[in-house]
N, C-alpha and C positions, 0 to 999 in steps of 0.2 A: 485685547492687546496687553492689558495688565497681567493676565494669566500667562500669556506667552513670554512676556518679559521676565516674570518670576521664574519660569521654567528655564530660560536661557541662563539667568544668573545662577540658578541652582546647578545646572549642568556644568557651567564654567568652574564653579567652586569645587564640585565633585571631581572634575578632571584634574584640577590643580592638586587636590588632596591625594588622589590615587597616584599621580605622577611622582609626588614627593614620597609617599608611603612605600612604593614599590621600586623606587630607584635604588641603585647600589648604596648600601648603608653608609659607607665612609667617603663616597665620592660624589655627593650632590654638587651640581654646578653652581656653587655659591662663592662669593668673595667674603672671606672672614675678616673681621677687624677686631683687634683687642688692644687694650692699652698695655704696652710692654712694661716689664719690670726694670727699674733702675735702682742700683745700690747707692742710695744717697746718704750722706752724713748729715743728719738733721741739726747737728750742732754748728754747722757752717752756714753763714749767710753768703750765698754765692754771689749776690748782687754787690756786696761790699768788699769782697776779697778778690784776689787773682786766681783763686782755686778754680779748677775746671770741673764743672758739674758732670758727673759720670753719665755716659750714654746709656740709654735703655737698650739692652742687648736682646738677642733673639731667643729669649727664654719664654717660659709659660706654656700653656696647654697646646698652643698651635705653633710652637717652635719646631724647627725641622727635626730635632732629635726625638722629641716626644711623639710627633706624628709618625716618624719612621718606626720607632720601637712599638708603637701601638699597632701599626699595620703588620709588622713582623709577627706579633703575638697572635694575630688572626690567621696567619698562614702556616707557621711552624708548629709541629707537634713532636712530642717525645719519640725518639728513634729516627728522626729525619737526618739527612745529610745536608750540612750548611757550610758556606765558605765565606770567610772574611778576607777579601782580596787585598786589603790594605790595613793590616791589623794594628799598626801604630803602637799606642800605649795599652791596647787591650780592652778598652771600654766596650766597644761593640762586640768583641769576642765573648766577653763575660755574659752580656745580655743574650747572645745567640746560644751560648752553652746552656744557660738556664732554661731556654725554650726547647732545645733539641736533645740534650744529653741526660742520661742517667748513668749509674755506675755500670750498667750492662748493655745499653743500647744507644744508638746515635753516633754521629761522627761530625766533627768540626775541623775544617782546614783553616789554619791561620797563616796567611802569606804576607810577606813584606820583603822588600829588596834590601832593607837595612837590618844587620844583625842586632843592633841595639833595640830595634823595634820588636824583634822576636824575643829578645831577653826581657824587655819591658812587659810584654804580654804574658810570658811564662811567670814572671814575678807577680803580675796581677792575679793570676790564678792561684798561686801559692799563698798570697796574702789575703785572698778573699775569704770572707766568712760564710759565703753562700754555698760552699761545696763541702762535702764530708772529707774527713782525713783519708778514707779509703779511695775516694775519687781522686784526690790530689796525689796519692802514692802511685796510682795506676793511670795517671793522666794521659800517658802515651797510648793507652787503649782507646781513648775517645777523642783526643785532640792531636792533630798532626801539625807540627810547625815546619814551615818551609821558608827558608831565607832565599828568595828567588824573585825574579821579575814576574809580575802578574800577567804578562802577555800570554803565557801558557799555564795550564793547570796540571796537577799530578795526573799521570796517564791512567792510574787505576780508577779514576772517577768515571762512572758510566754515563753516557749521554742521557738526557731526560731523566735524571735521578735525583737532582738537587732541589731542595725546597726554597732556599734563599741564598743569594750571593750579594754581598754588600761591598760598596766602595765608599770610602771617605777620602776624597781626593785632596791634593795639595801637599803640604810638607808635614813632618812629624812635629806635633805640638810639644813644646817644652825644650826642644833642642836649641842650643845657642845659635843666634842669627847675627849677621853682620858681615862686613867686607872680609874679615879675617877668617870666617868660617865658610866651609863648603855647604851650600844649601841643596839638599837632595829633595826633589819634589816630583810628583807625577807629571808626565808629559802627555799631551793629547794624543800623540801618535800611538804610543804604547797602550794608553787607556782605551782608545777606540778598538785596537786589535783585541785587547782583553775582553771588552764587553761583547764583541762579536763571538768570541770563543765561549764566553759565559752563557750566551743565549742558547747555545746548543746543549748545555748541561742542565738547564732549568726544566723541571718536569711540568706537566700540565697542572695548572693551579699554583705553580711556584712564582717566585718574585725576584726581580732584580731591583736593588735599592742603591741609588747613586746620589751622593751629596757632593756638589761641585762648588768651589769657592772662587768667585771672580775678583776678590780683593787683592790678590798678590800677582806678581809678574808672571805672565803666562796663564793665569787662572781664567781670565775672561775668554781667551781663545779656547781653552779646554772646555769650559762650560758651553760655548757656542757649538763646538764640534760634537760634544756629547748630545746636546739637544737635537742637532741635525741628524745624528745617527739614530737616536731613539724615535724621532719623528718619522723615520723611514721604515720602521718595523711594520710588518704585515698586519693590517688592522683585523684580519680574520683570526690571527693567533695571539695578538698582544693588545692590551689596553694600557696606554702610557699616560701617566698623570704627572704634573709638576706643581711644586709649591714654592713660592718665593715671596718675600716681603716687598710689596709694590713701592713703598716709600723709602726703602733702604737697599738700593741696587747692589751694594757691595757685600751684603750678607749672603749666606749660602742658598743655593737652589737645590731642592730635593726632587729627584725623579723616582717614581715608583711605577 
């Protein structure tokens, strides 16, 4: 019986090891925990003053941005077609361009409904040190800027031809907010239409990347509707994963 018990234990350990070893590299069914980074001023004794101790934000190796960009880098190759469906201030567009574009191959579409966002993204490219002068001078050969609603995509994009389409939902960071300002933000109805159209453009092995923010007005509804839509995708064709901080429900949720 001792021999049988040893064999059972060995087989159990072997099965656990092989399950982990041969599971998809970046999507083990694990709950990750990490102590978040907080920008604290060590000269302040927060217990003795009225100063508010800064909140530890969603930075670090398992923050939504780092995870998203890491997965992008495993999917996108030079020469690919990629789309930033909410280009905003151009941060995601720059990352995508580094992955997909050279001076001679690749195509990036930068879409946003606000002209100021298009201008910001173009400025981000011009001010970046990551691209050559030749690339910047001929940027229109590789990057297409479209000030338009993301419900529809440029008609020249062929179905099943795009490696990556990204969404960073919500409002434009850095734009003035308040009662005296008009706040333009994504709406779940147009976002849902856009994602449905985007799914037809993704090629086999390609990726949809959606970051949704529940912390602003309308954001929770948008997140819920996006999750409901992605959960309905055919399991034979799609693998949908979500990443969210369990103890900070107002921070963004990343869908991949």
